[in-house]
N, C-alpha and C positions, 0 to 999 in steps of 0.2 A: 179473083182477088182475095187477098187475106180479109176475112170477115170482120176482123177488129181494126183494120187499118186500110180502108178502101181509098180510092182517089176520086170519089164523088165529091161534088160541091156540098157544103153545109146546107141543110134543110131542103134537100132535093127531092124528097119522097113523102107521100102521105102514108105509106105502108112499108114497113120492113118485116121480113118474115124469114124464118129458116125451117128446115125440116130434118130432124134427126142429127142436128149438129152439136147442140149444147152439151150433151153427155160425153162427147169426144174430146171436150176442152178441159185443161186444168182449171181449177177454181179462179186463179188470178186472171185467166184469159176470158173466163165467162163475164167478169166485171169489165174487161175491156170491150167485149162484144156489146154489151148493154150500153156503154159509153158511145161506141160508134153508132148503135142504133139511135140513140138520142141526138147525136150530131147530125145524122142523115135525115131525121124526121122534121118536116115543116112543123110549125106550131099547131097543135091540135091533131098531129099525126098519130098513127097507131102502129104498135108492133104486135106480132103474133108468132110465137115460136112453138112448133110442134115437137115434143120430145117425150121421154119417159121422165116422170118425177114424182107424182103423188102416189105414195105407197101406203095403203091403208090397213095393212095387217103384218103380223110377224112373219106369217107364212110367205106372203108376197115379197117382203124384205129379203127373206132367205133365198128365195128363188132368183129375185133380181140381182142380189149380190153374187150369188153363186154363178149366174150367167156372166157377170162382169169378170170374175176371176178366170173362169173356163175359156173365155173369148178374148183375154188379154185387153179388157176395157177398164183400165185403172181409174178413170174418172167418173164411173157411173155411181159409185158410192158417195164420193164427196158432193156430187151434183145432187143426189137424192137427199143428202143430209142439209143441204143449203137451205136457209130461210130465204128463198128467192123473193118473196113480196118485201121483206125488209131491205134487201139489197136494191131493189128497184125503187122503193120509196126514197132510200138514201141518195139515189141518183137523180131524184127529182120527178120521176114518173108519177102518174095519177091513175085513178080508175083501174088498179092493179087487180088481175084475177088469175089464180092458178087453178084451172079447170080441168079436173080428171074426167075421163070418159072411157068407155069400154070400146074396144076395137070391133067387137061384134055385138053391137047393141041389140038386145032382145034375145040373143042366143044363150041358151042354157049351157055354159061351159062345162059344168060338172057332168051333165048328161053326155056332152059331146067328148068327155075326157080330155078337155083342152085346158090350157092356161095361156092367158095373153099378158103381155106387158101392160104396166099401168100408164097408158097414154095420157098425156097432158098438153094442154095449150097454156103457154105462159103469155098473157095478154097484158098490155099497159099502154097508156096514152101519155104523149108529151104535152104539157100544158099549152093551151091556146095563148097567143100573145095578148098581153092585157094592158 
């Protein structure tokens, strides 16, 4: 199904998740994805989207944006520039976290002559019914 226009019932799920989807969407459609996530979540439900996002250095940004250009992924850069926490807050989500992590936790990437994308979990909750 279309991720921002599913045919599931309102408040059908306790968890909505995606893997490597968000950076493939134009910025306007990212907002629609979050809207659909909110519609699908039951009160108190959670969403967790795994993607690339948190870029912590100029060098990482250079590599990330270069990858996007070389691989015809035009939305990687606008996604990386998006203030996702503000977008989610404006959509009514709470307990928002943008959590970067290393793909190879504990591995010395410099010694391995490797670079990994800046993995990120975008996490938020729909407020419980009050």
